[in-house]
N, CA, C and O atoms as a GROMACS GRO file, in nm:
protein
  516
    1MET      N    1 -17.581  -0.789   2.285
    1MET     CA    2 -17.529  -0.721   2.206
    1MET      C    3 -17.483  -0.610   2.291
    1MET      O    4 -17.542  -0.546   2.379
    2ALA      N    5 -17.289  -0.598   2.213
    2ALA     CA    6 -17.250  -0.491   2.321
    2ALA      C    7 -17.246  -0.325   2.271
    2ALA      O    8 -17.242  -0.282   2.156
    3VAL      N    9 -17.249  -0.269   2.367
    3VAL     CA   10 -17.269  -0.103   2.331
    3VAL      C   11 -17.116  -0.026   2.351
    3VAL      O   12 -17.038  -0.063   2.439
    4LEU      N   13 -17.097   0.041   2.294
    4LEU     CA   14 -16.934   0.113   2.346
    4LEU      C   15 -16.996   0.264   2.336
    4LEU      O   16 -17.062   0.302   2.240
    5ILE      N   17 -16.968   0.339   2.443
    5ILE     CA   18 -16.944   0.433   2.491
    5ILE      C   19 -16.813   0.511   2.486
    5ILE      O   20 -16.737   0.515   2.583
    6ALA      N   21 -16.792   0.566   2.382
    6ALA     CA   22 -16.670   0.678   2.390
    6ALA      C   23 -16.671   0.807   2.468
    6ALA      O   24 -16.767   0.880   2.443
    7THR      N   25 -16.588   0.849   2.553
    7THR     CA   26 -16.586   0.933   2.663
    7THR      C   27 -16.439   1.022   2.618
    7THR      O   28 -16.337   0.971   2.570
    8MET      N   29 -16.459   1.140   2.643
    8MET     CA   30 -16.324   1.237   2.638
    8MET      C   31 -16.242   1.194   2.763
    8MET      O   32 -16.283   1.194   2.878
    9PRO      N   33 -16.160   1.170   2.734
    9PRO     CA   34 -16.054   1.212   2.891
    9PRO      C   35 -16.072   1.324   2.992
    9PRO      O   36 -16.068   1.438   2.944
   10VAL      N   37 -16.089   1.316   3.104
   10VAL     CA   38 -16.088   1.419   3.201
   10VAL      C   39 -15.963   1.501   3.133
   10VAL      O   40 -15.896   1.450   3.043
   11SER      N   41 -15.935   1.651   3.191
   11SER     CA   42 -15.817   1.694   3.215
   11SER      C   43 -15.863   1.776   3.284
   11SER      O   44 -15.978   1.820   3.278
   12TYR      N   45 -15.772   1.809   3.361
   12TYR     CA   46 -15.766   1.911   3.486
   12TYR      C   47 -15.605   1.991   3.459
   12TYR      O   48 -15.509   1.931   3.410
   13ASP      N   49 -15.601   2.176   3.515
   13ASP     CA   50 -15.532   2.254   3.508
   13ASP      C   51 -15.451   2.224   3.592
   13ASP      O   52 -15.505   2.262   3.696
   14PHE      N   53 -15.333   2.169   3.624
   14PHE     CA   54 -15.224   2.160   3.716
   14PHE      C   55 -15.133   2.237   3.662
   14PHE      O   56 -15.029   2.194   3.712
   15SER      N   57 -15.108   2.315   3.599
   15SER     CA   58 -15.002   2.417   3.495
   15SER      C   59 -14.863   2.455   3.658
   15SER      O   60 -14.859   2.493   3.775
   16GLY      N   61 -14.819   2.431   3.600
   16GLY     CA   62 -14.651   2.462   3.691
   16GLY      C   63 -14.631   2.326   3.788
   16GLY      O   64 -14.537   2.311   3.865
   17LYS      N   65 -14.735   2.232   3.767
   17LYS     CA   66 -14.694   2.111   3.853
   17LYS      C   67 -14.598   2.011   3.825
   17LYS      O   68 -14.631   1.952   3.722
   18THR      N   69 -14.501   1.971   3.869
   18THR     CA   70 -14.383   1.886   3.823
   18THR      C   71 -14.441   1.717   3.895
   18THR      O   72 -14.475   1.702   4.012
   19ALA      N   73 -14.438   1.626   3.808
   19ALA     CA   74 -14.473   1.464   3.821
   19ALA      C   75 -14.343   1.399   3.784
   19ALA      O   76 -14.257   1.431   3.703
   20VAL      N   77 -14.356   1.284   3.879
   20VAL     CA   78 -14.245   1.168   3.862
   20VAL      C   79 -14.348   1.049   3.852
   20VAL      O   80 -14.402   0.990   3.945
   21VAL      N   81 -14.360   1.030   3.727
   21VAL     CA   82 -14.429   0.849   3.688
   21VAL      C   83 -14.320   0.758   3.690
   21VAL      O   84 -14.225   0.770   3.612
   22THR      N   85 -14.325   0.687   3.759
   22THR     CA   86 -14.213   0.562   3.750
   22THR      C   87 -14.295   0.494   3.620
   22THR      O   88 -14.413   0.512   3.590
   23GLY      N   89 -14.171   0.392   3.537
   23GLY     CA   90 -14.232   0.306   3.452
   23GLY      C   91 -14.328   0.360   3.376
   23GLY      O   92 -14.440   0.311   3.359
   24GLY      N   93 -14.273   0.488   3.315
   24GLY     CA   94 -14.383   0.528   3.231
   24GLY      C   95 -14.370   0.536   3.063
   24GLY      O   96 -14.445   0.591   2.982
   25SER      N   97 -14.263   0.469   3.045
   25SER     CA   98 -14.240   0.422   2.925
   25SER      C   99 -14.351   0.361   2.850
   25SER      O  100 -14.373   0.411   2.740
   26LYS      N  101 -14.437   0.247   2.893
   26LYS     CA  102 -14.518   0.185   2.810
   26LYS      C  103 -14.639   0.188   2.893
   26LYS      O  104 -14.643   0.240   3.005
   27GLY      N  105 -14.738   0.130   2.834
   27GLY     CA  106 -14.894   0.065   2.888
   27GLY      C  107 -14.943   0.164   2.970
   27GLY      O  108 -14.979   0.276   2.934
   28ILE      N  109 -14.944   0.124   3.071
   28ILE     CA  110 -15.047   0.209   3.191
   28ILE      C  111 -14.974   0.307   3.224
   28ILE      O  112 -15.040   0.404   3.263
   29GLY      N  113 -14.830   0.325   3.224
   29GLY     CA  114 -14.754   0.423   3.239
   29GLY      C  115 -14.742   0.574   3.180
   29GLY      O  116 -14.739   0.689   3.222
   30ARG      N  117 -14.737   0.511   3.072
   30ARG     CA  118 -14.732   0.615   2.939
   30ARG      C  119 -14.862   0.660   2.935
   30ARG      O  120 -14.870   0.780   2.960
   31ALA      N  121 -14.986   0.594   2.909
   31ALA     CA  122 -15.095   0.674   2.963
   31ALA      C  123 -15.132   0.742   3.026
   31ALA      O  124 -15.224   0.816   2.992
   32ILE      N  125 -15.056   0.747   3.184
   32ILE     CA  126 -15.064   0.819   3.256
   32ILE      C  127 -15.008   0.936   3.250
   32ILE      O  128 -15.064   1.040   3.286
   33CYS      N  129 -14.825   0.925   3.179
   33CYS     CA  130 -14.804   1.055   3.159
   33CYS      C  131 -14.862   1.137   3.023
   33CYS      O  132 -14.844   1.257   3.001
   34GLN      N  133 -14.926   1.056   2.949
   34GLN     CA  134 -14.968   1.147   2.876
   34GLN      C  135 -15.101   1.242   2.952
   34GLN      O  136 -15.128   1.361   2.966
   35GLN      N  137 -15.154   1.128   2.985
   35GLN     CA  138 -15.294   1.209   3.087
   35GLN      C  139 -15.245   1.332   3.156
   35GLN      O  140 -15.329   1.422   3.158
   36LEU      N  141 -15.108   1.365   3.225
   36LEU     CA  142 -15.091   1.462   3.318
   36LEU      C  143 -15.025   1.566   3.206
   36LEU      O  144 -15.028   1.685   3.236
   37LYS      N  145 -14.974   1.534   3.100
   37LYS     CA  146 -14.924   1.623   3.019
   37LYS      C  147 -15.071   1.727   2.947
   37LYS      O  148 -15.085   1.844   2.912
   38LEU      N  149 -15.141   1.632   2.952
   38LEU     CA  150 -15.281   1.725   2.889
   38LEU      C  151 -15.332   1.799   3.004
   38LEU      O  152 -15.407   1.894   2.983
   39SER      N  153 -15.290   1.760   3.154
   39SER     CA  154 -15.310   1.873   3.265
   39SER      C  155 -15.204   1.996   3.295
   39SER      O  156 -15.187   2.061   3.398
   40SER      N  157 -15.139   2.002   3.161
   40SER     CA  158 -15.006   2.060   3.151
   40SER      C  159 -14.954   2.084   3.272
   40SER      O  160 -14.934   2.193   3.327
   41VAL      N  161 -14.930   1.966   3.312
   41VAL     CA  162 -14.801   1.888   3.412
   41VAL      C  163 -14.674   1.897   3.335
   41VAL      O  164 -14.678   1.923   3.215
   42HIS      N  165 -14.529   1.873   3.415
   42HIS     CA  166 -14.406   1.889   3.406
   42HIS      C  167 -14.396   1.755   3.428
   42HIS      O  168 -14.418   1.746   3.549
   43VAL      N  169 -14.370   1.605   3.372
   43VAL     CA  170 -14.350   1.496   3.369
   43VAL      C  171 -14.243   1.445   3.319
   43VAL      O  172 -14.199   1.452   3.205
   44TRP      N  173 -14.187   1.372   3.446
   44TRP     CA  174 -14.041   1.311   3.447
   44TRP      C  175 -14.077   1.196   3.437
   44TRP      O  176 -14.173   1.170   3.510
   45ASN      N  177 -14.017   1.058   3.336
   45ASN     CA  178 -14.073   0.927   3.323
   45ASN      C  179 -13.920   0.845   3.376
   45ASN      O  180 -13.816   0.824   3.315
   46TRP      N  181 -13.955   0.820   3.489
   46TRP     CA  182 -13.857   0.720   3.594
   46TRP      C  183 -13.865   0.593   3.517
   46TRP      O  184 -13.965   0.526   3.542
   47ASP      N  185 -13.778   0.541   3.421
   47ASP     CA  186 -13.768   0.400   3.352
   47ASP      C  187 -13.628   0.363   3.344
   47ASP      O  188 -13.526   0.431   3.361
   48VAL      N  189 -13.644   0.241   3.314
   48VAL     CA  190 -13.501   0.196   3.278
   48VAL      C  191 -13.495   0.158   3.192
   48VAL      O  192 -13.387   0.108   3.161
   49THR      N  193 -13.630   0.156   3.075
   49THR     CA  194 -13.668   0.151   2.911
   49THR      C  195 -13.599   0.238   2.868
   49THR      O  196 -13.568   0.315   2.959
   50ALA      N  197 -13.532   0.282   2.717
   50ALA     CA  198 -13.578   0.439   2.658
   50ALA      C  199 -13.632   0.452   2.591
   50ALA      O  200 -13.601   0.471   2.473
   51ALA      N  201 -13.790   0.447   2.660
   51ALA     CA  202 -13.913   0.477   2.534
   51ALA      C  203 -13.965   0.615   2.563
   51ALA      O  204 -14.047   0.622   2.655
   52ARG      N  205 -13.931   0.733   2.497
   52ARG     CA  206 -13.970   0.893   2.472
   52ARG      C  207 -14.116   0.906   2.451
   52ARG      O  208 -14.180   0.805   2.424
   53HIS      N  209 -14.157   0.986   2.458
   53HIS     CA  210 -14.296   1.046   2.389
   53HIS      C  211 -14.358   1.152   2.404
   53HIS      O  212 -14.400   1.173   2.518
   54ASP      N  213 -14.376   1.216   2.340
   54ASP     CA  214 -14.373   1.408   2.324
   54ASP      C  215 -14.391   1.483   2.503
   54ASP      O  216 -14.460   1.452   2.600
   55GLY      N  217 -14.324   1.553   2.484
   55GLY     CA  218 -14.340   1.662   2.620
   55GLY      C  219 -14.268   1.569   2.746
   55GLY      O  220 -14.253   1.630   2.851
   56VAL      N  221 -14.238   1.478   2.744
   56VAL     CA  222 -14.219   1.412   2.893
   56VAL      C  223 -14.052   1.389   2.893
   56VAL      O  224 -13.992   1.396   2.786
   57ILE      N  225 -13.991   1.365   3.000
   57ILE     CA  226 -13.878   1.377   3.025
   57ILE      C  227 -13.864   1.243   3.086
   57ILE      O  228 -13.923   1.194   3.182
   58LEU      N  229 -13.763   1.192   2.998
   58LEU     CA  230 -13.688   1.096   3.035
   58LEU      C  231 -13.567   1.036   3.114
   58LEU      O  232 -13.454   1.028   3.068
   59GLU      N  233 -13.600   1.001   3.220
   59GLU     CA  234 -13.424   0.950   3.328
   59GLU      C  235 -13.429   0.812   3.351
   59GLU      O  236 -13.516   0.745   3.408
   60ARG      N  237 -13.319   0.777   3.296
   60ARG     CA  238 -13.292   0.613   3.297
   60ARG      C  239 -13.294   0.600   3.516
   60ARG      O  240 -13.223   0.651   3.602
   61VAL      N  241 -13.351   0.555   3.518
   61VAL     CA  242 -13.334   0.518   3.674
   61VAL      C  243 -13.433   0.349   3.714
   61VAL      O  244 -13.548   0.311   3.691
   62ASP      N  245 -13.280   0.272   3.801
   62ASP     CA  246 -13.372   0.162   3.855
   62ASP      C  247 -13.400   0.188   3.975
   62ASP      O  248 -13.305   0.223   4.046
   63VAL      N  249 -13.554   0.180   4.043
   63VAL     CA  250 -13.606   0.243   4.091
   63VAL      C  251 -13.596   0.142   4.247
   63VAL      O  252 -13.655   0.170   4.352
   64THR      N  253 -13.532   0.058   4.230
   64THR     CA  254 -13.454  -0.051   4.302
   64THR      C  255 -13.385   0.020   4.385
   64THR      O  256 -13.406   0.024   4.506
   65ASP      N  257 -13.265   0.104   4.303
   65ASP     CA  258 -13.177   0.165   4.341
   65ASP      C  259 -13.156   0.331   4.428
   65ASP      O  260 -13.172   0.445   4.384
   66GLY      N  261 -13.121   0.292   4.539
   66GLY     CA  262 -13.129   0.419   4.658
   66GLY      C  263 -13.067   0.536   4.571
   66GLY      O  264 -13.116   0.647   4.548
   67LYS      N  265 -12.908   0.465   4.516
   67LYS     CA  266 -12.836   0.602   4.456
   67LYS      C  267 -12.909   0.630   4.368
   67LYS      O  268 -12.939   0.749   4.350
   68GLU      N  269 -12.934   0.582   4.328
   68GLU     CA  270 -13.008   0.618   4.142
   68GLU      C  271 -13.120   0.698   4.144
   68GLU      O  272 -13.138   0.776   4.051
   69ILE      N  273 -13.226   0.689   4.268
   69ILE     CA  274 -13.311   0.748   4.315
   69ILE      C  275 -13.310   0.902   4.346
   69ILE      O  276 -13.372   0.987   4.283
   70ASP      N  277 -13.238   0.921   4.444
   70ASP     CA  278 -13.152   1.016   4.500
   70ASP      C  279 -13.063   1.135   4.414
   70ASP      O  280 -13.047   1.253   4.445
   71ALA      N  281 -13.012   1.063   4.300
   71ALA     CA  282 -12.939   1.111   4.179
   71ALA      C  283 -13.069   1.162   4.068
   71ALA      O  284 -13.061   1.272   4.013
   72ALA      N  285 -13.153   1.096   4.049
   72ALA     CA  286 -13.262   1.125   3.989
   72ALA      C  287 -13.348   1.243   4.033
   72ALA      O  288 -13.381   1.334   3.957
   73ILE      N  289 -13.376   1.236   4.140
   73ILE     CA  290 -13.428   1.365   4.256
   73ILE      C  291 -13.403   1.526   4.228
   73ILE      O  292 -13.467   1.627   4.197
   74SER      N  293 -13.241   1.476   4.267
   74SER     CA  294 -13.177   1.564   4.236
   74SER      C  295 -13.170   1.702   4.084
   74SER      O  296 -13.139   1.821   4.078
   75LYS      N  297 -13.213   1.608   3.994
   75LYS     CA  298 -13.230   1.653   3.830
   75LYS      C  299 -13.336   1.709   3.858
   75LYS      O  300 -13.344   1.829   3.833
   76VAL      N  301 -13.472   1.627   3.928
   76VAL     CA  302 -13.593   1.716   3.903
   76VAL      C  303 -13.626   1.777   4.017
   76VAL      O  304 -13.745   1.790   4.045
   77GLY      N  305 -13.506   1.835   4.120
   77GLY     CA  306 -13.591   1.940   4.200
   77GLY      C  307 -13.744   1.906   4.250
   77GLY      O  308 -13.782   1.792   4.275
   78HIS      N  309 -13.820   2.016   4.260
   78HIS     CA  310 -13.925   2.046   4.325
   78HIS      C  311 -14.006   1.938   4.276
   78HIS      O  312 -14.020   1.943   4.154
   79ILE      N  313 -14.072   1.830   4.339
   79ILE     CA  314 -14.188   1.744   4.294
   79ILE      C  315 -14.337   1.729   4.343
   79ILE      O  316 -14.364   1.679   4.452
   80ASP      N  317 -14.434   1.778   4.254
   80ASP     CA  318 -14.568   1.806   4.341
   80ASP      C  319 -14.667   1.654   4.339
   80ASP      O  320 -14.757   1.630   4.420
   81ILE      N  321 -14.621   1.562   4.225
   81ILE     CA  322 -14.706   1.454   4.194
   81ILE      C  323 -14.612   1.330   4.220
   81ILE      O  324 -14.493   1.360   4.232
   82LEU      N  325 -14.641   1.212   4.231
   82LEU     CA  326 -14.602   1.091   4.222
   82LEU      C  327 -14.650   1.004   4.248
   82LEU      O  328 -14.708   0.974   4.353
   83VAL      N  329 -14.619   0.894   4.069
   83VAL     CA  330 -14.706   0.756   4.040
   83VAL      C  331 -14.617   0.642   4.051
   83VAL      O  332 -14.518   0.611   3.985
   84ASN      N  333 -14.673   0.588   4.144
   84ASN     CA  334 -14.537   0.498   4.168
   84ASN      C  335 -14.608   0.368   4.089
   84ASN      O  336 -14.673   0.276   4.139
   85ASN      N  337 -14.579   0.388   3.965
   85ASN     CA  338 -14.595   0.267   3.874
   85ASN      C  339 -14.518   0.144   3.806
   85ASN      O  340 -14.556   0.047   3.741
   86ALA      N  341 -14.423   0.180   3.840
   86ALA     CA  342 -14.302   0.057   3.751
   86ALA      C  343 -14.373  -0.089   3.810
   86ALA      O  344 -14.412  -0.107   3.926
   87GLY      N  345 -14.377  -0.186   3.700
   87GLY     CA  346 -14.409  -0.313   3.727
   87GLY      C  347 -14.345  -0.396   3.633
   87GLY      O  348 -14.308  -0.383   3.516
   88LEU      N  349 -14.341  -0.526   3.759
   88LEU     CA  350 -14.237  -0.633   3.634
   88LEU      C  351 -14.298  -0.756   3.660
   88LEU      O  352 -14.301  -0.787   3.779
   89LEU      N  353 -14.355  -0.848   3.566
   89LEU     CA  354 -14.399  -0.934   3.543
   89LEU      C  355 -14.326  -1.083   3.541
   89LEU      O  356 -14.392  -1.187   3.549
   90GLY      N  357 -14.185  -1.079   3.530
   90GLY     CA  358 -14.105  -1.178   3.556
   90GLY      C  359 -14.119  -1.285   3.436
   90GLY      O  360 -14.209  -1.276   3.352
   91PRO      N  361 -14.040  -1.369   3.438
   91PRO     CA  362 -14.068  -1.481   3.305
   91PRO      C  363 -14.168  -1.550   3.357
   91PRO      O  364 -14.211  -1.578   3.469
   92PRO      N  365 -14.205  -1.578   3.208
   92PRO     CA  366 -14.329  -1.662   3.208
   92PRO      C  367 -14.323  -1.810   3.240
   92PRO      O  368 -14.339  -1.909   3.168
   93VAL      N  369 -14.298  -1.795   3.359
   93VAL     CA  370 -14.247  -1.958   3.363
   93VAL      C  371 -14.343  -2.016   3.499
   93VAL      O  372 -14.422  -1.944   3.561
   94SER      N  373 -14.314  -2.179   3.535
   94SER     CA  374 -14.383  -2.204   3.640
   94SER      C  375 -14.335  -2.183   3.753
   94SER      O  376 -14.256  -2.088   3.756
   95VAL      N  377 -14.349  -2.226   3.830
   95VAL     CA  378 -14.285  -2.193   4.010
   95VAL      C  379 -14.234  -2.224   3.993
   95VAL      O  380 -14.138  -2.148   3.995
   96GLU      N  381 -14.193  -2.375   3.947
   96GLU     CA  382 -14.088  -2.495   3.975
   96GLU      C  383 -13.958  -2.433   3.880
   96GLU      O  384 -13.846  -2.479   3.902
   97GLN      N  385 -13.974  -2.332   3.778
   97GLN     CA  386 -13.869  -2.310   3.686
   97GLN      C  387 -13.828  -2.195   3.697
   97GLN      O  388 -13.721  -2.153   3.653
   98LEU      N  389 -13.951  -2.102   3.790
   98LEU     CA  390 -13.883  -1.968   3.838
   98LEU      C  391 -13.744  -1.969   3.892
   98LEU      O  392 -13.731  -2.058   3.976
   99GLU      N  393 -13.634  -1.896   3.872
   99GLU     CA  394 -13.551  -1.861   3.943
   99GLU      C  395 -13.532  -1.763   4.061
   99GLU      O  396 -13.586  -1.652   4.062
  100SER      N  397 -13.436  -1.819   4.185
  100SER     CA  398 -13.490  -1.695   4.251
  100SER      C  399 -13.464  -1.562   4.267
  100SER      O  400 -13.499  -1.481   4.353
  101GLU      N  401 -13.360  -1.550   4.121
  101GLU     CA  402 -13.299  -1.396   4.098
  101GLU      C  403 -13.406  -1.318   4.028
  101GLU      O  404 -13.445  -1.201   4.036
  102ASP      N  405 -13.444  -1.426   3.951
  102ASP     CA  406 -13.608  -1.346   3.906
  102ASP      C  407 -13.735  -1.317   3.974
  102ASP      O  408 -13.822  -1.233   3.955
  103TRP      N  409 -13.716  -1.436   4.084
  103TRP     CA  410 -13.890  -1.395   4.158
  103TRP      C  411 -13.784  -1.246   4.259
  103TRP      O  412 -13.851  -1.143   4.247
  104TYR      N  413 -13.644  -1.213   4.351
  104TYR     CA  414 -13.620  -1.157   4.373
  104TYR      C  415 -13.662  -1.009   4.305
  104TYR      O  416 -13.711  -0.914   4.366
  105ARG      N  417 -13.624  -1.018   4.142
  105ARG     CA  418 -13.632  -0.873   4.093
  105ARG      C  419 -13.747  -0.840   4.107
  105ARG      O  420 -13.777  -0.735   4.165
  106VAL      N  421 -13.865  -0.949   4.041
  106VAL     CA  422 -13.980  -0.896   4.053
  106VAL      C  423 -14.051  -0.815   4.200
  106VAL      O  424 -14.128  -0.720   4.205
  107VAL      N  425 -14.004  -0.879   4.286
  107VAL     CA  426 -14.062  -0.823   4.419
  107VAL      C  427 -13.971  -0.710   4.440
  107VAL      O  428 -14.003  -0.628   4.526
  108ASP      N  429 -13.862  -0.693   4.371
  108ASP     CA  430 -13.810  -0.522   4.426
  108ASP      C  431 -13.851  -0.432   4.359
  108ASP      O  432 -13.858  -0.314   4.395
  109VAL      N  433 -13.891  -0.486   4.234
  109VAL     CA  434 -13.932  -0.363   4.126
  109VAL      C  435 -14.095  -0.331   4.187
  109VAL      O  436 -14.113  -0.217   4.228
  110ASN      N  437 -14.185  -0.407   4.193
  110ASN     CA  438 -14.333  -0.420   4.183
  110ASN      C  439 -14.381  -0.379   4.398
  110ASN      O  440 -14.491  -0.358   4.448
  111LEU      N  441 -14.251  -0.385   4.462
  111LEU     CA  442 -14.247  -0.376   4.609
  111LEU      C  443 -14.158  -0.271   4.652
  111LEU      O  444 -14.191  -0.153   4.663
  112THR      N  445 -14.079  -0.305   4.668
  112THR     CA  446 -13.932  -0.266   4.734
  112THR      C  447 -13.933  -0.124   4.667
  112THR      O  448 -13.884  -0.036   4.737
  113SER      N  449 -13.987  -0.079   4.523
  113SER     CA  450 -13.922   0.034   4.463
  113SER      C  451 -14.042   0.166   4.504
  113SER      O  452 -14.019   0.287   4.493
  114VAL      N  453 -14.166   0.105   4.549
  114VAL     CA  454 -14.244   0.173   4.596
  114VAL      C  455 -14.220   0.257   4.720
  114VAL      O  456 -14.261   0.372   4.739
  115PHE      N  457 -14.133   0.166   4.819
  115PHE     CA  458 -14.084   0.208   4.954
  115PHE      C  459 -13.998   0.342   4.953
  115PHE      O  460 -14.004   0.455   5.002
  116GLU      N  461 -13.881   0.238   4.838
  116GLU     CA  462 -13.749   0.337   4.802
  116GLU      C  463 -13.789   0.467   4.728
  116GLU      O  464 -13.704   0.556   4.734
  117VAL      N  465 -13.880   0.489   4.672
  117VAL     CA  466 -13.915   0.598   4.576
  117VAL      C  467 -13.951   0.682   4.721
  117VAL      O  468 -13.882   0.771   4.771
  118SER      N  469 -14.106   0.615   4.783
  118SER     CA  470 -14.180   0.717   4.856
  118SER      C  471 -14.119   0.774   4.979
  118SER      O  472 -14.141   0.878   5.040
  119GLN      N  473 -14.041   0.680   4.998
  119GLN     CA  474 -13.936   0.758   5.125
  119GLN      C  475 -13.845   0.912   5.137
  119GLN      O  476 -13.826   0.991   5.229
  120ARG      N  477 -13.800   0.904   4.984
  120ARG     CA  478 -13.718   0.988   4.938
  120ARG      C  479 -13.805   1.103   4.925
  120ARG      O  480 -13.782   1.210   4.982
  121ILE      N  481 -13.957   1.070   4.813
  121ILE     CA  482 -13.983   1.175   4.786
  121ILE      C  483 -14.106   1.268   4.842
  121ILE      O  484 -14.134   1.386   4.822
  122VAL      N  485 -14.171   1.158   4.924
  122VAL     CA  486 -14.283   1.170   4.999
  122VAL      C  487 -14.247   1.332   5.116
  122VAL      O  488 -14.309   1.437   5.129
  123PRO      N  489 -14.111   1.277   5.184
  123PRO     CA  490 -14.099   1.396   5.286
  123PRO      C  491 -14.110   1.565   5.236
  123PRO      O  492 -14.167   1.662   5.286
  124LEU      N  493 -13.982   1.534   5.051
  124LEU     CA  494 -14.032   1.658   5.004
  124LEU      C  495 -14.111   1.700   4.926
  124LEU      O  496 -14.067   1.788   4.852
  125MET      N  497 -14.250   1.662   4.908
  125MET     CA  498 -14.378   1.662   4.874
  125MET      C  499 -14.434   1.760   4.985
  125MET      O  500 -14.485   1.871   4.967
  126LYS      N  501 -14.408   1.673   5.134
  126LYS     CA  502 -14.513   1.739   5.260
  126LYS      C  503 -14.409   1.877   5.283
  126LYS      O  504 -14.456   1.977   5.338
  127GLY      N  505 -14.302   1.875   5.249
  127GLY     CA  506 -14.204   1.992   5.310
  127GLY      C  507 -14.241   2.103   5.207
  127GLY      O  508 -14.192   2.215   5.221
  128SER      N  509 -14.302   2.084   5.132
  128SER     CA  510 -14.335   2.212   4.998
  128SER      C  511 -14.491   2.214   5.023
  128SER      O  512 -14.556   2.316   4.999
  129GLY      N  513 -14.536   2.126   5.062
  129GLY     CA  514 -14.718   2.163   5.134
  129GLY      C  515 -14.791   2.080   5.015
  129GLY      O  516 -14.914   2.072   5.012
   0.00000   0.00000   0.00000
């Protein structure tokens, strides 16, 4: 027999803070955005898809492209919270059928984007305390 225990989401008061969530349009990223909104955070969703949700600013950003990241940072301004959530599974094929371009795109989105975004935002966050 399974027992289901319902819990209330935890909410903190981060009034006046600004967060960037990469890949915040669907799934876990969307839930992260919603939880941050419950905590009074000004939330930016950086994603290549156009899924909007209440109170979250959507900025179309390819998080593997340094120029797009820099342009998005200039729009956001001050950043207090960074959530590197963007991820990509790639096509559901066997390794023998996987194209090199698809593999490199998965690596770029899942790994390189964390470096690219963090390298640009972390110094700004450290500079502002």
